[in-house]
C-alpha positions in Angstrom: -65.4 78.9 -16.0 -68.8 79.9 -14.6 -68.5 77.5 -11.7 -65.0 78.8 -10.8 -66.2 82.4 -11.1 -69.1 81.7 -8.7 -67.0 79.8 -6.3 -64.1 82.3 -6.0 -65.7 85.7 -6.6 -65.7 88.0 -3.6 -68.0 90.6 -5.2 -69.4 92.1 -8.3 -68.3 95.8 -8.6 -70.3 98.1 -10.8 -69.0 101.6 -11.6 -71.8 104.2 -12.2 -71.5 107.9 -13.0 -73.9 110.7 -12.3 -76.8 110.0 -14.6 -80.4 110.1 -13.7 -80.6 108.4 -10.3 -84.1 107.2 -10.7 -83.5 105.8 -14.2 -80.2 104.2 -13.2 -81.8 102.6 -10.1 -84.7 101.2 -12.1 -82.4 99.8 -14.8 -80.1 98.2 -12.3 -83.0 96.7 -10.5 -84.4 95.2 -13.7 -81.0 93.7 -14.7 -80.2 92.2 -11.3 -83.6 91.0 -10.2 -83.7 87.7 -12.3 -80.3 86.7 -10.7 -81.1 87.5 -7.0 -80.7 84.9 -4.3 -77.2 84.1 -5.4 -74.1 84.2 -3.3 -72.2 87.1 -4.7 -72.4 90.5 -3.1 -72.9 93.6 -5.3 -71.0 96.8 -4.7 -71.7 100.0 -6.5 -68.9 102.6 -7.1 -70.8 105.9 -7.8 -69.2 109.1 -9.0 -70.5 112.4 -10.2 -68.9 115.8 -10.6 -69.0 116.6 -6.8 -68.5 113.3 -5.0 -67.9 109.6 -5.1 -68.9 106.7 -2.9 -68.8 103.0 -2.7 -72.0 101.2 -1.5 -72.8 97.6 -0.8 -76.3 96.4 -1.8 -78.2 94.5 0.9 -77.7 90.8 1.2 -81.1 90.1 -0.4 -79.6 91.6 -3.6 -76.7 89.1 -3.8 -76.6 87.7 -7.3 -75.8 84.5 -9.2 -72.9 85.4 -11.5 -74.4 84.1 -14.7 -72.9 84.8 -18.1 -76.2 86.4 -19.2 -76.1 88.8 -16.2 -72.6 89.9 -16.9 -73.3 90.3 -20.6 -76.4 92.5 -19.9 -74.5 94.6 -17.4 -71.5 95.0 -19.7 -73.9 96.0 -22.5 -75.4 98.7 -20.3 -72.3 100.0 -18.5 -69.4 98.9 -20.7 -66.7 96.3 -19.8 -64.6 98.8 -17.9 -67.4 99.4 -15.4 -68.3 95.8 -14.6 -65.8 93.8 -12.6 -65.8 90.5 -10.8 -63.5 90.9 -7.8 -61.6 87.9 -6.6 -59.5 89.3 -3.8 
């Protein structure tokens, strides 16, 4: 399953809401860093009370879609906010 996910995934989409930006950025960096240099782009869907935006992280933040990464992101953000996009 992991190989198929890595081969066919178009991106990893993370939905974030308006918490502490500095704290969120630091936590995201800490979770993604061990999986960098992979092939999957990461997109952030950010929303707060006033606005929403979708951002693509730079190419050097592409990740390896490892089960441990997805588990840690799901534990932090919840399953509804972590999505592997295939199309």
